[in-house]
C-alpha positions in Angstrom: 35.9 -104.9 59.8 38.6 -104.8 56.8 38.0 -101.9 54.4 37.3 -104.5 51.5 34.6 -105.6 54.4 33.2 -102.4 54.9 32.8 -101.2 51.2 30.7 -103.9 51.2 29.1 -104.0 53.2 27.5 -100.0 52.8 26.3 -101.2 48.9 24.3 -103.4 49.7 20.3 -103.8 50.3 20.5 -105.9 52.6 22.5 -108.3 55.0 25.0 -111.2 54.0 23.0 -114.7 54.4 25.4 -117.5 54.9 25.0 -121.2 54.3 27.9 -123.8 55.6 27.9 -127.2 53.7 29.9 -129.2 57.1 30.0 -132.7 56.3 32.6 -136.0 55.7 34.3 -135.6 53.0 38.0 -135.8 51.9 40.0 -133.8 49.8 40.2 -136.3 46.8 36.2 -136.9 46.9 34.8 -133.6 44.6 36.2 -133.7 40.3 37.5 -130.1 40.7 40.5 -131.1 43.3 40.9 -133.8 41.1 39.1 -137.3 41.5 38.7 -138.9 38.2 35.6 -140.4 37.8 34.0 -136.5 38.0 30.6 -137.6 39.9 30.4 -134.3 41.9 29.0 -131.8 38.5 27.3 -129.3 41.1 30.5 -128.5 43.5 33.2 -128.5 40.3 30.5 -125.8 39.4 30.3 -124.2 42.6 34.1 -124.3 42.2 34.3 -122.7 38.7 31.9 -119.8 40.0 33.8 -119.3 43.4 37.2 -120.1 45.0 39.2 -123.1 45.3 40.8 -124.1 49.2 44.0 -126.1 48.0 45.2 -125.8 52.3 42.1 -125.7 54.4 42.3 -127.0 57.0 39.8 -128.6 59.8 40.9 -128.1 64.0 40.9 -131.5 64.7 41.3 -135.0 62.5 37.3 -136.0 64.1 34.0 -134.7 63.5 32.6 -133.8 66.8 35.8 -131.5 68.5 36.0 -129.9 65.1 32.2 -129.4 64.9 32.8 -126.7 68.3 35.7 -124.9 66.5 34.5 -124.4 63.7 31.2 -122.8 65.9 33.7 -120.7 67.9 36.8 -119.8 66.2 38.3 -121.6 68.9 41.0 -124.9 68.6 39.1 -127.7 70.4 41.7 -127.8 73.3 40.6 -124.2 74.3 36.5 -124.6 74.3 37.1 -128.4 75.8 36.7 -130.8 73.4 39.1 -132.8 74.1 40.0 -135.1 76.7 43.0 -135.9 79.3 41.7 -139.6 80.3 44.9 -140.0 78.4 48.0 -138.4 76.3 46.5 -136.9 72.6 43.6 -139.0 72.3 41.2 -138.5 70.1 37.3 -138.3 71.3 34.1 -137.5 70.1 30.3 -137.2 71.7 29.1 -140.7 72.5 25.5 -141.4 73.4 26.7 -141.9 77.0 29.4 -138.8 77.4 27.9 -136.5 80.0 30.1 -133.0 78.8 29.0 -131.0 75.8 29.6 -127.3 74.3 30.0 -125.3 77.7 27.6 -122.1 78.4 31.3 -119.9 78.1 31.7 -120.7 75.2 30.2 -118.0 72.5 29.1 -119.6 68.8 28.4 -117.8 65.7 24.9 -118.0 65.6 24.9 -116.8 69.4 26.6 -114.1 68.1 24.7 -113.5 64.7 21.3 -113.4 66.4 22.6 -110.0 68.1 22.9 -109.0 64.3 19.1 -109.8 64.3 20.3 -113.7 62.2 17.8 -116.6 62.1 19.5 -119.2 62.6 19.1 -122.6 61.7 21.1 -126.1 61.7 19.9 -129.4 59.3 21.6 -132.7 60.6 24.1 -133.7 62.9 25.0 -131.5 65.9 27.6 -133.7 67.7 28.1 -131.3 70.9 26.4 -133.1 73.3 22.8 -134.2 74.2 22.2 -133.5 77.2 19.3 -130.5 78.2 21.9 -127.8 79.0 23.7 -128.4 75.1 20.9 -128.1 72.7 22.0 -126.1 69.9 18.9 -124.2 70.6 20.2 -123.6 73.8 23.5 -121.9 71.7 21.9 -119.3 69.3 20.4 -121.3 67.0 16.3 -120.8 66.3 15.3 -124.0 64.7 17.1 -127.6 64.1 16.4 -130.9 62.4 18.5 -134.0 63.0 20.6 -135.4 65.6 22.7 -135.3 68.9 24.7 -137.9 67.5 25.8 -140.2 64.6 23.0 -142.1 63.2 25.1 -146.1 64.6 22.5 -148.4 65.3 20.1 -150.0 64.9 20.6 -151.0 68.7 18.5 -153.1 71.2 16.7 -149.5 72.9 17.6 -151.7 76.5 21.2 -151.6 77.1 21.8 -148.7 73.2 19.3 -146.2 73.1 18.3 -145.5 69.0 19.2 -141.8 68.0 16.8 -139.4 68.5 15.8 -137.1 65.5 14.9 -133.8 66.6 12.9 -130.5 65.4 12.9 -128.0 67.2 12.9 -128.3 71.3 11.9 -132.6 71.0 12.4 -135.3 69.4 10.2 -136.4 66.4 11.1 -139.9 66.1 14.3 -142.4 66.1 16.5 -143.7 64.0 16.3 -146.3 62.2 12.4 -146.7 63.5 10.9 -143.8 62.6 13.9 -142.6 60.0 14.5 -146.0 58.2 18.3 -146.6 57.2 18.5 -150.3 55.3 21.9 -151.7 56.6 22.0 -154.3 53.7 21.6 -151.7 50.6 22.4 -148.9 52.4 18.6 -146.8 51.7 17.4 -143.9 53.4 15.6 -141.1 52.3 17.1 -138.6 54.8 19.3 -136.4 52.3 16.2 -136.1 50.7 14.3 -134.5 53.8 17.5 -132.3 54.7 17.4 -130.7 51.2 14.2 -129.8 51.8 14.6 -129.0 55.0 16.6 -126.1 53.6 15.4 -125.1 51.1 11.7 -124.2 53.0 14.0 -122.8 55.6 15.6 -120.6 52.7 11.7 -119.8 51.1 10.7 -118.6 54.5 14.0 -115.9 55.3 13.7 -114.8 51.8 10.2 -114.2 51.7 10.3 -112.1 55.4 13.7 -110.9 54.2 15.3 -111.5 57.3 19.3 -112.7 56.7 20.1 -116.1 58.5 22.5 -118.3 58.9 22.2 -121.7 57.4 24.2 -124.9 58.4 23.6 -127.9 56.7 25.8 -130.8 58.7 24.8 -133.7 56.8 26.0 -137.7 57.6 25.0 -139.6 54.9 29.2 -140.7 54.1 29.4 -140.4 57.6 29.7 -145.2 57.8 26.7 -146.4 57.6 26.9 -145.1 54.3 23.3 -144.1 52.8 21.0 -142.6 50.3 18.3 -142.5 48.9 16.5 -145.0 45.9 17.6 -142.5 43.0 21.1 -142.2 43.4 21.1 -146.4 44.4 23.9 -148.4 41.9 25.2 -145.1 40.5 28.0 -143.6 40.8 31.9 -145.6 39.5 32.5 -145.9 43.2 30.0 -147.7 45.5 27.5 -146.9 47.5 30.2 -144.1 49.4 29.8 -142.4 46.1 25.7 -142.9 45.6 25.9 -140.7 48.7 28.1 -137.9 47.4 26.6 -138.1 43.8 23.6 -137.5 46.5 25.0 -134.7 48.1 26.4 -132.7 44.8 22.7 -133.0 43.4 21.9 -131.3 46.9 24.2 -128.6 47.5 23.3 -127.5 43.1 19.8 -127.5 43.8 19.9 -125.6 47.3 22.6 -122.9 45.1 19.9 -123.1 42.3 17.1 -121.8 44.3 19.5 -118.9 45.9 19.4 -118.6 42.6 16.0 -118.5 42.1 14.6 -116.3 45.0 17.6 -113.3 43.7 19.8 -113.6 46.7 22.1 -115.5 45.6 24.7 -112.4 45.7 23.7 -112.1 49.8 24.0 -114.9 50.1 27.8 -116.2 51.5 28.0 -119.8 50.6 30.8 -122.3 51.9 31.7 -125.6 52.2 34.1 -128.4 53.6 34.5 -131.0 55.8 34.9 -132.1 59.5 37.8 -134.2 59.0 39.3 -136.5 55.8 37.7 -139.1 54.4 37.5 -142.5 56.2 39.9 -144.8 55.5 38.9 -147.2 57.9 35.7 -147.9 56.0 37.7 -148.4 53.6 37.1 -149.2 49.8 33.7 -150.1 49.9 32.5 -146.8 52.7 35.6 -144.6 52.4 36.2 -141.4 50.0 40.0 -140.3 49.3 42.2 -138.3 50.2 43.8 -137.4 46.8 47.8 -137.4 47.4 47.7 -137.3 51.2 48.9 -139.4 54.0 46.5 -141.5 55.8 42.3 -140.8 56.8 40.1 -139.9 59.7 41.4 -139.9 63.0 45.2 -138.9 62.5 46.6 -135.4 62.4 48.7 -136.5 59.1 47.3 -134.5 56.0 44.8 -136.5 54.6 42.7 -136.5 58.5 42.8 -133.0 58.5 43.3 -130.8 54.8 40.2 -130.6 53.7 37.6 -129.7 50.0 36.6 -126.6 50.6 35.2 -123.9 48.2 34.0 -120.9 48.9 30.9 -119.6 46.3 29.2 -115.6 46.2 28.4 -114.6 43.1 29.1 -110.7 42.3 31.4 -110.4 44.8 34.4 -113.5 44.7 35.9 -113.8 41.4 35.0 -116.7 39.2 37.1 -119.8 38.9 39.7 -118.7 41.9 42.1 -121.1 43.6 43.8 -119.7 46.5 47.0 -121.1 48.3 45.5 -119.8 51.6 46.4 -121.6 54.6 42.2 -121.4 56.2 40.8 -123.6 59.0 37.4 -124.2 59.9 37.7 -121.7 62.3 37.9 -119.4 59.9 34.8 -119.2 58.6 33.3 -118.5 62.7 35.9 -115.1 62.1 35.1 -114.4 58.5 31.4 -114.5 58.9 31.5 -112.5 61.3 33.2 -109.5 59.2 30.8 -110.2 56.3 28.0 -109.4 59.5 29.7 -106.1 60.3 30.4 -108.0 64.0 33.8 -108.3 66.3 34.9 -111.3 67.2 34.6 -111.6 71.4 38.2 -109.6 73.2 38.2 -111.5 75.9 39.1 -114.9 74.8 41.6 -115.9 72.3 39.8 -116.7 68.8 41.7 -119.3 66.5 40.0 -118.4 63.7 41.0 -115.8 61.1 39.3 -113.5 58.1 39.6 -114.6 54.8 37.8 -112.0 53.1 41.2 -110.4 52.2 42.5 -113.7 51.1 39.1 -114.4 49.1 38.0 -110.7 47.9 41.7 -110.1 46.7 43.5 -112.4 46.3 45.6 -111.4 49.6 47.2 -114.2 51.4 47.6 -113.8 55.4 50.6 -115.4 56.6 49.5 -117.9 59.8 50.3 -121.6 61.2 47.9 -124.3 61.2 48.1 -127.0 64.4 47.5 -129.7 64.8 46.0 -131.3 67.8 45.4 -135.0 68.9 43.0 -134.6 72.1 45.3 -132.7 74.3 48.8 -133.3 72.4 49.8 -130.6 69.9 51.4 -133.1 66.7 52.7 -131.0 64.6 52.7 -127.6 62.9 52.4 -125.9 59.0 54.4 -123.5 58.4 54.4 -121.6 55.4 54.8 -125.1 53.1 57.1 -126.8 55.9 55.2 -129.4 58.2 56.6 -130.1 61.5 55.5 -133.1 63.7 56.5 -132.9 67.4 54.6 -136.5 67.8 53.2 -138.9 65.2 50.6 -141.7 66.2 48.1 -143.2 63.2 47.1 -145.9 66.0 47.9 -148.8 68.5 49.3 -151.6 67.5 46.5 -153.4 69.4 44.0 -152.4 67.5 46.0 -152.7 63.6 46.3 -156.0 64.7 42.5 -156.7 65.1 42.2 -155.0 61.5 41.9 -151.1 62.5 43.9 -149.0 60.0 43.6 -145.3 59.1 46.3 -145.3 57.0 45.9 -148.9 54.9 48.0 -149.5 51.5 50.8 -146.8 53.1 52.7 -147.2 55.6 55.6 -145.2 56.1 59.2 -146.5 58.1 59.3 -144.2 61.0 56.1 -142.2 59.3 53.1 -144.3 60.6 54.0 -145.0 63.8 51.7 -147.5 65.8 52.6 -145.9 69.3 53.2 -142.4 70.3 56.4 -142.2 69.1 57.6 -138.2 70.8 60.1 -136.0 68.5 60.4 -132.6 70.6 63.9 -132.5 70.2 64.4 -133.4 66.7 60.9 -132.6 64.8 60.4 -134.8 61.5 60.2 -132.2 58.7 58.3 -132.3 55.1 58.0 -130.1 52.7 54.9 -129.9 51.9 55.0 -128.5 48.2 57.7 -131.1 47.1 56.0 -133.4 49.5 52.5 -133.6 50.4 52.4 -137.4 50.7 55.1 -136.8 53.7 56.9 -140.1 52.7 60.1 -138.2 52.9 61.5 -135.9 55.6 64.4 -134.1 55.6 67.8 -134.2 56.9 68.1 -133.2 60.4 71.6 -132.4 59.1 70.3 -129.6 55.8 70.5 -126.3 56.4 66.7 -126.4 54.9 66.0 -128.1 57.6 67.8 -125.6 60.5 66.6 -122.6 58.6 62.7 -123.9 58.8 62.9 -124.7 62.2 64.1 -121.7 63.5 61.3 -120.1 62.3 58.2 -122.9 63.4 60.3 -122.7 66.8 59.0 -119.5 68.0 55.5 -119.6 66.2 55.2 -122.7 68.7 57.0 -121.4 71.1 54.5 -118.0 71.0 51.4 -120.8 70.6 52.0 -121.8 74.3 52.5 -118.8 76.1 48.8 -118.0 75.4 47.6 -122.0 75.1 45.1 -121.8 78.0 43.0 -124.7 77.5 39.9 -124.9 77.7 37.9 -127.6 80.8 37.6 -131.4 79.3 33.9 -131.8 78.1 34.7 -136.1 77.0 36.1 -137.6 80.0 33.4 -138.5 81.3 30.8 -141.3 80.5 27.4 -142.7 82.4 25.4 -144.8 79.9 22.5 -142.9 82.2 22.3 -140.0 80.8 22.2 -141.3 77.0 19.1 -140.8 74.6 16.7 -142.9 76.9 14.0 -139.6 77.5 14.9 -136.7 74.9 11.7 -134.1 74.8 8.8 -135.4 72.8 9.0 -139.0 74.0 6.3 -138.7 75.8 4.2 -137.6 73.1 5.4 -140.6 70.9 5.3 -143.1 73.3 8.4 -143.7 72.8 10.2 -143.2 75.8 13.2 -145.7 77.8 13.9 -146.4 80.8 17.5 -145.0 81.9 20.0 -147.1 83.9 21.2 -146.1 87.2 24.2 -143.1 87.1 27.5 -144.5 87.1 29.6 -142.5 85.7 33.6 -143.6 84.7 36.0 -142.2 82.6 36.0 -143.0 79.1 38.3 -144.7 77.2 39.6 -143.9 73.8 41.5 -146.7 72.8 42.8 -144.0 69.5 
């Protein structure tokens, strides 16, 4: 623990609790980041009372690997959340995935548990749905939410509807017991998730118990939804309705912490698991501001995220940081605040952000942009070098699947996998945050920047020991046919015969 954290620790009468809001939203979705409709007053206030991170990244431009990275402090290629079935494919955990978070990985709640914390996940887990991957087997004490996205409704014959769990057992399924109206976008799920958070916080405060709350709701993940009170209230359509409800919910959670008198003992962080999904735009897609492309890509729009740290009485109000941050840093920072050291028997990619948050220091560190098993790009300082470029295939693009709508940049947003390892494409993100103007290979600036970046990449590759890929094998027999608790509800479904195959990842 650094001296600044240790000083805080000694002067506290209780443990520091943690709250992490982890959603799918774009960098440009918040008023504090420049969204013109200014429909996020609570998150904007959270920023004015805390610290805004302008250069904060996820570990992957897709939800499952990002969540694995946050909870392990390790790149997805290390913790196994990638595929080797095809080069540089983004992979997530659909219903028929066989793999999940390995037992060999140490998750943040497992480590916090040893220090007396009670840990709860509310919302989407997405790190494997088979019994051995259950979140309560990996450090969480409570769970209310689902193992996968709320896709559907399915027919419960070829594809079962996604279950919703309370702790060890399912209590229903999406579209059956938890309604989502695909015509109007109405669903009460965010309100349910909000009440779960408020009740959990109240319970831990009453028992003076330090806690870790991981609020990972999915209202902004297509198909987008919002409750009746918020439908039709945004200038931005249904997606904006969902954002407004999330903003309102976060405001209520922060006010609840203040009302209970524990806000000064609760470190809260808001961020996203990937950039806004522009494939769903404009009706159900968010905004990545000036950045190029969106979810699924390793351009800035796919991996640079909104981020806010809030801790009244500790974080100076109205702070703005240019510290290069990553969701993996929340693992290391949380352990530091809890008086714990990160595991020493494995490579940890997250850094302790406390010096940046509490003292305004800037820590020199790179950002690596991975897509599946390939390091696509790296950022060092204000320079970003692309070693590979690929938005999506011509086959997908011709079918209307576009992760960069209206943003074609010749030679940059490529529809074939283009290798640049000999002469990487280099951008200065300060002058060109939209990655539109590659620096000249012949310029002195290019040569100086690449000399520095090449050393960082070489050192990174020396330490890279990939984990066993968890997203290679799919089998319809392992889908959510008969989750624990289905017997009580009469909702057990008969699985098909096991037939494992290689997962196919088109992008």
